[in-house]
Phi, psi and omega in degrees: 000122181279130172281099185283126176243165182276145169262158174256123178284129179258330182201137351280176178047070185296157173112338182286139173269138185224142176286147174294314185293125181089359182300313183270336176299327181296345181283345174054048185297330183295347180258356185278333178274163178215165178301126178085354182213072184289156174261119189247123183225152182230160180220131179224154176241127186222155168278173177297327180267022168082013181276124170254344176199155177244156177112169183272112181297325181292338178261004180058047180239013183290149179207156176277129178299130186297333180291345177279336190274136177224159177295324182292317179294321181292321176301317182288324172307316181283332174296325176287322176304315186296339183264004182265144166265349169207152177247145172250116172240197180212169184300324177302318178295319180298320176294315179297324176298316181295326182273357179081011181279339177227152180277169182276116179239027183272346179231158172267126185244333182297128184301320183292329181280326173299315178296323178299317178296317177301316181291340180252021174061032174256152178298157182306316179230147176286160172288160182234127174253125182253110179272132182201133175275322183276334187059025181249091179202158176272150175268123183285136187297337181297331180295319177290318181299328180260011175055039179277141172288131183235130174243151174243121185254135180207183180261170185296332182264016177297159182298119183301326182293322180290322176300314178298321180304309183287325175297323180295335177273358174097009183267141176279131179260127177254117178270103189226049177180148184280336177256227176265337186275156175281137176247146190300307187295309180297329178296310184290322177298321178290320178294325174300315180299326179284353174103004181277136187240339182232100195245118184254120181268112176243021177275189186261198186302321181297320181288319176300320180300309182289328178294318180286316182298325181262020168061042178250349182279132177262325186206143176239125170261133181223121173259127177244116179271148187275066183221147169258122187258316182074201183102140180282321180257115185206165173238147178236181189300320181229152179231357183277192178293165183304140176271151172262228185293340176302337182269003180282125184237156178242123177293124180253327178203155181206128180235149180246128176247106180278357189263340183211149351300157182305131179084000179220249183159185181202155172255138168249119187234148174235128180239136172250154175256000000 
């Protein structure tokens, strides 16, 4: 149970106090997409020095620093989750989930959010798209238990034996890249063709990079905790070559939470493209 405290709105029209619960549900994201024109949004949590994860990605040891995580941020993360008809994650997350390095965020579990979806004519749980170049990851049992539709996205040059492996298990493979990697524009175009209109990106920096670079991102939600984390091995929002005008964002809202993390605070921000 979250002890809900008020946030202070800084932009626009600063000064109003707002409750955390319901803050992002009020954005009505599930109504912003349309057939042939889906609304694609992402959410990230970062420290002041740009750390979204620590550890060596090449050794599959990355993890979110515990000092960054708060109940209020997770509540807003799940309010965004509740408005999606499909989620985009990646094979690295599936491996981390299986190894216990990350928690399960593939389903909506809060009763009020499940009820909210029901009242807004959304399926109980969103579909899940797993992007992977290697196609080497475990399928988490919770996806089957919650009867979620699952697609596996990869590139045209992915290992044929791995493609057949997943097809033999009954999964639909989406070929959405010319090499082995998933590319943003073909992925979103294919999901649009399948009828998805509200697409929530919960993958990492590589997916954010290709979605942004190929002009598919509609909105970015960003929580910045007022902490300096440091560390030699870390991940930040983007890892690719420099972006041009595709990286220009417009601030639409900003809220200040002085209560968490303890001893600091955090900003909740919304940017549109």
